[in-house]
C-alpha positions as a Markdown table, in Angstrom:
| # | Residue | x | y | z |
|---|---|---|---|---|
| 1 | Met | 90.7 | 98.8 | 131.4 |
| 2 | Ser | 92.6 | 96.4 | 128.9 |
| 3 | Thr | 95.7 | 98.5 | 127.6 |
| 4 | Val | 96.3 | 96.2 | 124.4 |
| 5 | Lys | 94.6 | 95.5 | 121.0 |
| 6 | Met | 95.6 | 91.8 | 118.9 |
| 7 | Ile | 96.3 | 91.8 | 115.4 |
| 8 | Leu | 93.1 | 93.6 | 114.1 |
| 9 | Ser | 93.1 | 96.8 | 116.1 |
| 10 | Ile | 96.8 | 97.3 | 116.1 |
| 11 | Val | 96.0 | 100.7 | 118.1 |
| 12 | Val | 97.4 | 102.5 | 120.8 |
| 13 | Ile | 94.8 | 103.4 | 123.0 |
| 14 | Phe | 94.8 | 106.8 | 124.6 |
| 15 | Val | 93.7 | 108.0 | 128.5 |
| 16 | Leu | 91.7 | 111.1 | 127.6 |
| 17 | Ala | 93.0 | 114.1 | 130.1 |
| 18 | Ser | 91.5 | 117.2 | 128.5 |
| 19 | Cys | 89.0 | 118.1 | 126.7 |
| 20 | Gly | 88.3 | 121.6 | 127.5 |
| 21 | Thr | 87.4 | 120.3 | 131.1 |
| 22 | Ser | 89.3 | 120.3 | 134.5 |
| 23 | Ser | 89.7 | 116.5 | 134.6 |
| 24 | Pro | 92.8 | 115.4 | 135.8 |
| 25 | Ala | 95.5 | 114.0 | 133.6 |
| 26 | Ala | 95.4 | 110.5 | 133.4 |
| 27 | Thr | 99.3 | 108.5 | 134.0 |
| 28 | Leu | 98.8 | 105.0 | 131.8 |
| 29 | Thr | 101.2 | 104.3 | 130.0 |
| 30 | Pro | 100.5 | 102.3 | 126.7 |
| 31 | Glu | 102.3 | 98.6 | 126.5 |
| 32 | Pro | 102.8 | 97.1 | 123.0 |
| 33 | Pro | 100.4 | 95.0 | 121.6 |
| 34 | Thr | 101.4 | 91.1 | 121.2 |
| 35 | Phe | 100.4 | 88.9 | 118.0 |
| 36 | Thr | 100.6 | 85.0 | 117.7 |
| 37 | Pro | 99.1 | 83.7 | 115.1 |
| 38 | Thr | 96.9 | 80.9 | 116.4 |
| 39 | Phe | 96.7 | 78.9 | 113.3 |
| 40 | Thr | 99.1 | 78.0 | 110.2 |
| 41 | Pro | 97.3 | 78.9 | 106.9 |
| 42 | Thr | 97.1 | 75.9 | 104.9 |
| 43 | Ser | 95.1 | 77.4 | 102.1 |
| 44 | Thr | 93.8 | 80.6 | 100.6 |
| 45 | Pro | 90.2 | 81.1 | 102.2 |
| 46 | Ser | 87.4 | 79.8 | 99.9 |
| 47 | Ile | 85.3 | 82.3 | 99.1 |
| 48 | Thr | 82.7 | 82.9 | 96.3 |
| 49 | Pro | 81.7 | 86.9 | 96.5 |
| 50 | Thr | 78.4 | 87.5 | 95.1 |
| 51 | Pro | 77.6 | 90.3 | 92.6 |
| 52 | Thr | 78.7 | 94.1 | 94.4 |
| 53 | Ile | 76.2 | 96.8 | 94.3 |
| 54 | Thr | 77.0 | 99.5 | 91.8 |
| 55 | Pro | 76.1 | 103.2 | 91.3 |
| 56 | Thr | 72.8 | 103.3 | 90.3 |
| 57 | Pro | 71.9 | 106.4 | 87.7 |
| 58 | Thr | 68.3 | 106.7 | 88.6 |
| 59 | Val | 69.0 | 106.8 | 92.4 |
| 60 | Gly | 67.3 | 109.3 | 94.2 |
| 61 | Pro | 67.5 | 111.8 | 97.2 |
| 62 | Gly | 67.9 | 109.6 | 100.3 |
| 63 | Gly | 68.2 | 106.5 | 98.0 |
| 64 | Phe | 71.0 | 103.9 | 98.0 |
| 65 | Pro | 73.8 | 104.0 | 97.3 |
| 66 | Arg | 74.3 | 107.5 | 96.8 |
| 67 | Arg | 77.9 | 109.1 | 95.9 |
| 68 | Phe | 79.5 | 111.2 | 98.5 |
| 69 | His | 82.5 | 114.1 | 98.1 |
| 70 | Val | 83.5 | 116.8 | 101.1 |
| 71 | Glu | 82.4 | 119.9 | 100.8 |
| 72 | Gly | 83.8 | 122.4 | 103.5 |
| 73 | Asn | 83.7 | 120.4 | 106.6 |
| 74 | Ala | 80.8 | 117.9 | 105.5 |
| 75 | Phe | 80.0 | 114.9 | 103.4 |
| 76 | Val | 77.9 | 115.8 | 101.0 |
| 77 | Asp | 75.7 | 113.3 | 98.4 |
| 78 | Gln | 75.1 | 114.7 | 94.8 |
| 79 | Phe | 72.0 | 116.0 | 95.8 |
| 80 | Gly | 73.1 | 118.1 | 98.2 |
| 81 | Gln | 72.5 | 116.6 | 101.3 |
| 82 | Lys | 74.7 | 116.6 | 104.3 |
| 83 | Met | 75.6 | 112.9 | 106.1 |
| 84 | Ile | 76.5 | 111.9 | 109.5 |
| 85 | Phe | 78.2 | 108.3 | 109.4 |
| 86 | Arg | 77.6 | 106.7 | 112.3 |
| 87 | Gly | 78.9 | 102.4 | 112.4 |
| 88 | Met | 81.6 | 100.4 | 113.6 |
| 89 | Ala | 84.4 | 98.0 | 112.7 |
| 90 | Ser | 84.5 | 94.4 | 111.7 |
| 91 | Pro | 87.5 | 92.3 | 112.0 |
| 92 | Asp | 89.4 | 91.8 | 108.6 |
| 93 | Pro | 87.1 | 89.5 | 106.5 |
| 94 | Val | 90.1 | 88.0 | 105.1 |
| 95 | Leu | 91.0 | 86.6 | 108.6 |
| 96 | Met | 87.2 | 85.7 | 109.1 |
| 97 | Ser | 86.7 | 83.5 | 106.3 |
| 98 | Ala | 90.3 | 81.6 | 107.3 |
| 99 | Cys | 88.7 | 80.8 | 110.6 |
| 100 | Thr | 85.2 | 79.7 | 108.7 |
| 101 | Pro | 84.5 | 76.2 | 108.1 |
| 102 | Pro | 85.8 | 74.4 | 106.0 |
| 103 | Asn | 89.0 | 76.6 | 106.7 |
| 104 | Thr | 89.6 | 75.6 | 110.1 |
| 105 | Cys | 92.4 | 78.4 | 111.9 |
| 106 | Gly | 92.1 | 77.2 | 115.5 |
| 107 | Asp | 90.6 | 80.5 | 116.7 |
| 108 | Pro | 87.5 | 80.0 | 118.4 |
| 109 | Phe | 87.1 | 83.7 | 119.0 |
| 110 | Met | 86.7 | 84.8 | 115.4 |
| 111 | Pro | 83.4 | 85.3 | 114.1 |
| 112 | Ala | 82.3 | 83.3 | 111.0 |
| 113 | Phe | 82.4 | 84.9 | 107.5 |
| 114 | Asn | 78.6 | 84.6 | 106.9 |
| 115 | Glu | 75.4 | 86.7 | 106.0 |
| 116 | Pro | 74.2 | 85.5 | 109.7 |
| 117 | Tyr | 77.0 | 87.7 | 111.3 |
| 118 | Phe | 76.6 | 91.2 | 109.0 |
| 119 | Gln | 73.0 | 90.7 | 109.4 |
| 120 | Ala | 73.7 | 90.8 | 113.3 |
| 121 | Phe | 75.9 | 93.8 | 112.7 |
| 122 | Ala | 72.8 | 95.5 | 110.7 |
| 123 | Ser | 70.6 | 95.2 | 113.1 |
| 124 | Trp | 72.3 | 97.8 | 115.6 |
| 125 | Gly | 71.7 | 100.5 | 112.8 |
| 126 | Pro | 74.6 | 101.7 | 111.4 |
| 127 | Asn | 75.0 | 103.1 | 107.9 |
| 128 | Ile | 78.8 | 102.2 | 107.7 |
| 129 | Leu | 80.8 | 99.3 | 108.3 |
| 130 | Arg | 84.8 | 99.9 | 108.8 |
| 131 | Ile | 87.1 | 97.2 | 107.3 |
| 132 | Pro | 90.3 | 96.8 | 108.7 |
| 133 | Ile | 92.4 | 94.9 | 106.1 |
| 134 | Val | 95.9 | 94.3 | 108.3 |
| 135 | Pro | 99.2 | 93.6 | 106.1 |
| 136 | Phe | 99.4 | 90.3 | 107.8 |
| 137 | Ser | 96.8 | 89.1 | 105.4 |
| 138 | Leu | 98.4 | 90.0 | 102.7 |
| 139 | His | 101.4 | 88.2 | 103.4 |
| 140 | Thr | 99.6 | 84.9 | 104.6 |
| 141 | Tyr | 97.3 | 84.8 | 102.0 |
| 142 | Ser | 97.1 | 87.0 | 99.1 |
| 143 | Leu | 96.3 | 90.3 | 97.3 |
| 144 | Glu | 93.9 | 88.1 | 95.6 |
| 145 | Ala | 92.0 | 86.5 | 98.4 |
| 146 | Val | 91.8 | 90.2 | 100.2 |
| 147 | Leu | 89.8 | 91.2 | 97.4 |
| 148 | Lys | 87.6 | 88.3 | 97.3 |
| 149 | Ala | 87.0 | 88.6 | 101.0 |
| 150 | Leu | 86.5 | 92.6 | 100.4 |
| 151 | Asp | 83.7 | 91.9 | 97.2 |
| 152 | Gln | 81.7 | 89.4 | 99.7 |
| 153 | Thr | 82.0 | 92.2 | 102.5 |
| 154 | Ile | 80.8 | 94.7 | 100.5 |
| 155 | Ala | 77.8 | 92.8 | 99.0 |
| 156 | Trp | 76.8 | 92.0 | 102.3 |
| 157 | Ala | 77.0 | 95.6 | 103.5 |
| 158 | Gly | 75.2 | 96.9 | 100.4 |
| 159 | Glu | 72.1 | 94.3 | 100.7 |
| 160 | Asn | 71.9 | 96.1 | 103.9 |
| 161 | His | 72.1 | 99.5 | 102.7 |
| 162 | Ile | 75.3 | 100.2 | 104.9 |
| 163 | Tyr | 78.2 | 102.1 | 103.5 |
| 164 | Val | 82.0 | 101.2 | 103.6 |
| 165 | Ile | 85.1 | 102.5 | 104.7 |
| 166 | Ile | 88.2 | 100.3 | 103.4 |
| 167 | Thr | 91.2 | 100.6 | 105.8 |
| 168 | Phe | 94.8 | 99.7 | 105.6 |
| 169 | Gln | 95.6 | 98.7 | 108.8 |
| 170 | Ser | 98.8 | 99.2 | 110.0 |
| 171 | Val | 100.5 | 101.2 | 112.7 |
| 172 | Gly | 103.8 | 102.4 | 112.2 |
| 173 | Trp | 106.2 | 104.8 | 110.4 |
| 174 | Phe | 107.6 | 104.1 | 107.2 |
| 175 | Pro | 110.4 | 102.4 | 106.1 |
| 176 | Asp | 110.8 | 100.2 | 109.2 |
| 177 | Asn | 109.4 | 102.1 | 112.6 |
| 178 | Trp | 106.5 | 99.3 | 113.2 |
| 179 | Tyr | 104.8 | 98.1 | 116.6 |
| 180 | Pro | 106.5 | 95.1 | 117.3 |
| 181 | Asn | 104.3 | 91.8 | 116.8 |
| 182 | Val | 101.2 | 93.3 | 115.9 |
| 183 | Gly | 101.3 | 91.7 | 112.0 |
| 184 | Gly | 101.5 | 95.2 | 110.5 |
| 185 | Asp | 104.8 | 95.7 | 109.2 |
| 186 | Thr | 104.6 | 96.8 | 105.6 |
| 187 | Thr | 106.7 | 98.8 | 103.1 |
| 188 | Val | 105.6 | 101.6 | 100.7 |
| 189 | Glu | 105.5 | 99.4 | 97.9 |
| 190 | Glu | 103.0 | 96.9 | 99.5 |
| 191 | Trp | 101.0 | 100.1 | 100.8 |
| 192 | Thr | 101.0 | 101.6 | 97.1 |
| 193 | Gly | 100.1 | 98.2 | 95.5 |
| 194 | Phe | 97.2 | 97.7 | 98.1 |
| 195 | Trp | 95.8 | 101.1 | 97.2 |
| 196 | Lys | 96.4 | 100.6 | 93.1 |
| 197 | Ala | 94.2 | 97.7 | 93.5 |
| 198 | Ile | 91.7 | 99.1 | 95.9 |
| 199 | Ser | 91.2 | 102.3 | 93.7 |
| 200 | Ser | 91.0 | 100.1 | 90.4 |
| 201 | Arg | 88.6 | 97.7 | 91.8 |
| 202 | Tyr | 86.1 | 100.2 | 93.6 |
| 203 | Ala | 86.2 | 103.4 | 91.8 |
| 204 | Asp | 82.7 | 103.1 | 90.5 |
| 205 | Asn | 81.3 | 101.3 | 93.7 |
| 206 | Asp | 79.0 | 103.6 | 96.0 |
| 207 | Val | 78.9 | 101.2 | 98.3 |
| 208 | Val | 82.7 | 102.0 | 99.1 |
| 209 | Ala | 82.3 | 105.4 | 100.2 |
| 210 | Phe | 85.9 | 106.1 | 101.9 |
| 211 | Tyr | 89.2 | 105.1 | 101.7 |
| 212 | Glu | 91.5 | 105.2 | 104.9 |
| 213 | Leu | 94.7 | 105.4 | 103.6 |
| 214 | Phe | 96.8 | 104.1 | 106.8 |
| 215 | Ser | 95.3 | 103.4 | 109.8 |
| 216 | Glu | 97.6 | 104.5 | 112.4 |
| 217 | Pro | 100.8 | 106.8 | 111.7 |
| 218 | Ala | 103.0 | 106.5 | 114.8 |
| 219 | Leu | 107.0 | 107.0 | 114.9 |
| 220 | Ser | 107.6 | 105.0 | 117.9 |
| 221 | Trp | 105.7 | 102.6 | 120.5 |
| 222 | Ser | 107.3 | 104.4 | 123.4 |
| 223 | Ile | 105.4 | 107.7 | 122.5 |
| 224 | His | 107.0 | 109.4 | 125.8 |
| 225 | Gln | 110.3 | 109.1 | 124.0 |
| 226 | Tyr | 108.5 | 110.9 | 120.9 |
| 227 | Tyr | 106.4 | 113.7 | 121.8 |
| 228 | Pro | 105.5 | 116.4 | 120.4 |
| 229 | Tyr | 105.8 | 115.3 | 117.0 |
| 230 | Pro | 107.2 | 118.7 | 114.9 |
| 231 | Ser | 105.6 | 120.1 | 112.1 |
| 232 | Ser | 108.4 | 118.8 | 109.9 |
| 233 | Asp | 106.7 | 114.9 | 110.3 |
| 234 | Trp | 103.2 | 116.3 | 109.4 |
| 235 | Leu | 104.9 | 117.5 | 106.0 |
| 236 | Thr | 106.9 | 114.1 | 105.5 |
| 237 | Trp | 103.7 | 112.1 | 105.8 |
| 238 | Lys | 101.6 | 114.6 | 103.9 |
| 239 | Gly | 104.1 | 113.9 | 101.0 |
| 240 | Leu | 104.1 | 110.2 | 101.5 |
| 241 | Val | 99.9 | 110.4 | 101.0 |
| 242 | Glu | 100.3 | 113.2 | 98.2 |
| 243 | Asn | 102.6 | 110.9 | 96.3 |
| 244 | Leu | 100.1 | 108.2 | 96.8 |
| 245 | Leu | 96.9 | 110.3 | 95.6 |
| 246 | Thr | 98.7 | 111.8 | 92.8 |
| 247 | Asn | 100.5 | 108.9 | 91.5 |
| 248 | Thr | 98.4 | 105.7 | 92.4 |
| 249 | Ile | 94.5 | 106.5 | 93.6 |
| 250 | Arg | 93.8 | 109.5 | 91.7 |
| 251 | Pro | 94.2 | 107.8 | 88.1 |
| 252 | Asn | 92.2 | 105.4 | 88.9 |
| 253 | Asp | 90.0 | 107.0 | 91.4 |
| 254 | Pro | 89.2 | 110.6 | 90.9 |
| 255 | Asp | 86.1 | 111.1 | 93.4 |
| 256 | Lys | 86.4 | 108.9 | 96.1 |
| 257 | Ile | 86.7 | 110.4 | 99.6 |
| 258 | Val | 90.1 | 109.7 | 101.4 |
| 259 | Leu | 90.7 | 109.9 | 104.8 |
| 260 | Val | 94.0 | 110.7 | 105.9 |
| 261 | Gly | 94.7 | 110.3 | 109.9 |
| 262 | Gly | 96.2 | 112.4 | 112.0 |
| 263 | Leu | 100.1 | 111.6 | 113.7 |
| 264 | Leu | 100.6 | 110.3 | 117.3 |
| 265 | Ser | 98.6 | 106.9 | 115.9 |
| 266 | Ala | 96.0 | 109.2 | 114.3 |
| 267 | Tyr | 94.9 | 111.2 | 117.1 |
| 268 | Asp | 96.6 | 114.4 | 116.6 |
| 269 | Leu | 95.4 | 116.2 | 113.5 |
| 270 | Ser | 96.6 | 119.7 | 114.7 |
| 271 | Tyr | 99.3 | 120.3 | 112.0 |
| 272 | Val | 96.5 | 119.8 | 109.0 |
| 273 | Ala | 94.8 | 123.4 | 109.3 |
| 274 | Ala | 98.5 | 125.0 | 108.5 |
| 275 | Ala | 99.6 | 122.1 | 106.2 |
| 276 | Pro | 96.2 | 120.7 | 104.3 |
| 277 | Ile | 96.5 | 117.7 | 102.2 |
| 278 | Ala | 96.7 | 118.9 | 98.6 |
| 279 | Asp | 94.6 | 116.8 | 96.1 |
| 280 | Ile | 92.8 | 117.4 | 92.5 |
| 281 | Ser | 89.6 | 116.4 | 93.4 |
| 282 | Asn | 89.5 | 118.4 | 96.8 |
| 283 | Asn | 87.7 | 115.1 | 98.5 |
| 284 | Val | 90.2 | 114.5 | 101.5 |
| 285 | Ala | 89.0 | 114.2 | 105.0 |
| 286 | Tyr | 90.6 | 113.4 | 108.1 |
| 287 | Ser | 90.7 | 110.9 | 110.9 |
| 288 | Thr | 91.2 | 110.8 | 114.3 |
| 289 | His | 91.2 | 107.9 | 116.8 |
| 290 | Pro | 90.4 | 109.2 | 120.7 |
| 291 | Tyr | 90.5 | 106.5 | 122.6 |
| 292 | Pro | 89.9 | 106.8 | 126.7 |
| 293 | Ser | 93.4 | 105.5 | 127.8 |
| 294 | Gly | 96.8 | 106.5 | 126.8 |
| 295 | Phe | 99.4 | 109.0 | 126.7 |
| 296 | Glu | 98.3 | 111.7 | 124.0 |
| 297 | Asn | 95.5 | 113.2 | 125.8 |
| 298 | Gln | 97.2 | 114.4 | 128.5 |
| 299 | His | 98.8 | 116.7 | 126.0 |
| 300 | Leu | 96.1 | 117.4 | 123.5 |
| 301 | Ser | 92.8 | 117.9 | 124.2 |
| 302 | Trp | 89.6 | 117.2 | 121.9 |
| 303 | Asp | 89.9 | 120.9 | 121.1 |
| 304 | Ser | 93.4 | 121.0 | 120.1 |
| 305 | Ala | 93.9 | 117.2 | 118.4 |
| 306 | Phe | 90.3 | 117.7 | 115.8 |
| 307 | Gly | 87.6 | 119.6 | 117.3 |
| 308 | Asn | 88.6 | 122.8 | 116.1 |
| 309 | Leu | 90.0 | 121.4 | 112.8 |
| 310 | Ser | 86.3 | 120.2 | 112.4 |
| 311 | Ser | 85.0 | 123.6 | 111.8 |
| 312 | Glu | 87.0 | 124.0 | 108.5 |
| 313 | Ala | 87.5 | 120.6 | 107.2 |
| 314 | Ala | 85.4 | 117.3 | 107.1 |
| 315 | Val | 86.6 | 115.0 | 110.1 |
| 316 | Phe | 85.7 | 111.5 | 111.0 |
| 317 | Ala | 86.7 | 109.4 | 114.4 |
| 318 | Thr | 87.1 | 106.1 | 112.6 |
| 319 | Glu | 88.2 | 104.0 | 115.6 |
| 320 | Tyr | 87.6 | 104.3 | 119.6 |
| 321 | Ser | 85.5 | 102.4 | 122.0 |
| 322 | Tyr | 86.2 | 101.8 | 125.6 |
| 323 | Asp | 86.1 | 98.7 | 128.3 |
| 324 | Ser | 84.0 | 98.9 | 131.4 |
| 325 | Pro | 84.7 | 100.6 | 133.9 |
| 326 | Asp | 85.3 | 104.0 | 131.7 |
| 327 | Thr | 87.4 | 107.0 | 132.6 |
| 328 | Asn | 85.2 | 110.1 | 134.2 |
| 329 | Ile | 85.3 | 113.0 | 131.8 |
| 330 | Gly | 84.1 | 116.1 | 133.3 |
| 331 | Gly | 81.8 | 114.3 | 135.8 |
| 332 | Ser | 80.1 | 112.3 | 132.6 |
| 333 | Pro | 81.5 | 108.9 | 131.4 |
| 334 | Tyr | 84.1 | 109.0 | 128.9 |
| 335 | His | 82.1 | 107.2 | 126.1 |
| 336 | Gln | 78.8 | 109.6 | 126.7 |
| 337 | Ala | 81.0 | 112.6 | 127.0 |
| 338 | Leu | 82.9 | 112.2 | 123.5 |
| 339 | Ile | 79.8 | 110.5 | 121.7 |
| 340 | Asp | 78.4 | 114.4 | 123.0 |
| 341 | Tyr | 81.4 | 115.9 | 121.8 |
| 342 | Leu | 81.4 | 114.3 | 118.5 |
| 343 | Glu | 77.6 | 115.0 | 117.3 |
| 344 | Ala | 77.9 | 118.5 | 118.6 |
| 345 | His | 81.0 | 119.0 | 116.0 |
| 346 | His | 79.2 | 116.9 | 113.4 |
| 347 | Ile | 81.5 | 114.5 | 113.0 |
| 348 | Ser | 81.2 | 111.0 | 111.7 |
| 349 | Trp | 82.2 | 108.2 | 114.0 |
| 350 | Thr | 82.9 | 104.0 | 113.8 |
| 351 | Ala | 83.3 | 102.4 | 117.1 |
| 352 | Trp | 85.4 | 99.3 | 117.5 |
| 353 | Ile | 84.6 | 96.4 | 117.2 |
| 354 | Phe | 81.8 | 94.3 | 116.6 |
| 355 | Ala | 83.3 | 91.0 | 117.9 |
| 356 | Ala | 83.7 | 89.7 | 121.3 |
| 357 | Thr | 87.7 | 89.5 | 121.3 |
| 358 | Trp | 90.3 | 92.2 | 120.2 |
| 359 | Thr | 89.7 | 94.7 | 123.0 |
| 360 | Pro | 87.8 | 96.9 | 123.7 |
| 361 | Val | 85.1 | 94.8 | 121.9 |
| 362 | Leu | 81.0 | 95.3 | 121.7 |
| 363 | Leu | 79.5 | 91.6 | 121.9 |
| 364 | Lys | 79.7 | 89.0 | 124.7 |
| 365 | Asp | 79.6 | 86.3 | 122.2 |
| 366 | Tyr | 79.1 | 84.9 | 118.6 |
| 367 | Gln | 76.0 | 82.5 | 119.3 |
| 368 | Thr | 73.5 | 85.5 | 120.3 |
| 369 | Phe | 75.5 | 88.6 | 119.4 |
| 370 | Glu | 75.0 | 89.8 | 122.8 |
| 371 | Pro | 76.3 | 93.1 | 123.3 |
| 372 | Asn | 78.1 | 93.8 | 126.3 |
| 373 | Glu | 78.1 | 97.3 | 128.2 |
| 374 | Ala | 79.9 | 99.1 | 125.7 |
| 375 | Gly | 77.9 | 97.3 | 123.1 |
| 376 | Ala | 74.7 | 98.3 | 124.2 |
| 377 | Phe | 75.3 | 101.9 | 124.4 |
| 378 | Phe | 76.6 | 102.2 | 121.0 |
| 379 | Arg | 73.5 | 100.0 | 120.1 |
| 380 | Ser | 71.4 | 102.5 | 121.6 |
| 381 | Arg | 73.3 | 105.2 | 120.2 |
| 382 | Leu | 73.2 | 104.2 | 116.4 |
| 383 | Leu | 69.7 | 103.5 | 116.8 |
| 384 | Glu | 68.6 | 106.4 | 118.2 |
| 385 | Leu | 70.8 | 108.8 | 116.0 |
| 386 | Asn | 70.8 | 106.8 | 112.8 |
| 387 | Gly | 66.9 | 105.4 | 113.0 |
| 388 | Ala | 66.0 | 101.9 | 113.0 |
| 389 | Pro | 67.5 | 99.7 | 110.1 |
| 390 | Leu | 65.9 | 98.0 | 107.6 |
| 391 | Pro | 63.2 | 95.3 | 107.9 |
């Protein structure tokens, strides 16, 4: 099983050793991801965004787009209808556009940034698209380029009645504990500036259902050297998030649901119940990344990390997937056991990644968009659980 993910994943992969079963603890040790850009940008990607879909006052129950809020442990629309979101991630659209002719980045494994890609995405039956924006895109291009790429992506998603999560895709810890060579290095100032621009631009766009504030809070690459995280670390992270919410996001967008990742690369939400994020709108949910290979799950079961919390707070598994062959959990393949667990706990989820590189992937190629083994599994579950996509 691959233990690394390239720039767009920026994720430590986990080995699940306990989810309330008797399966033995795994012993895999994650290794640092490596990222070496395969291109030298010469210009800002050229994107002409189509008009984004804005809220429709006359939208009725079951219509699109509806506006969601957090109510207890559920996502609820303005008509009181609960929603389970199930979908997938795409690559960073800025990098996709940089590799789409006439902007040739030299990476043959990057999908084209065009409508057929998103139509293929929609054909698998997702009701939500997770869009990761890596700091590398901000550094290499510009915030303006990021916003243009987001405008176009959101428009294409909306045309297919697919909601969107915008994610600041970094892994590390302020001020300077960043995983090496992954393009995720950032600062509080850059993070704040990003969310100021995003919350100003998409406050009234209901296709954008969530802001995921930071992909994976983690204090050290070598998590063997830093476990367990004490409650004081959660309080530090909580303070940073609450300051961002109070002073940057809520003045622009008082209503959007924000997703706050747990510690230990977003896996561990065990401290949330005792110290939840304070938000004037009470529209906070919590994201977890329960990957099948890594260190954390030897110490925290699914119940402890996020399952117990889901009975009282809204939880979203915003990133996970698997390579083949998969880990076995209590007699079932990991991916099957996890989906069954998430569904039983009414936890929304997005699988990583509708692409043919940056493992674990769901596609074999970009000519046919043929799924690999993992892709076939997630496609079947999306179509089963969400229903058939739009014709």
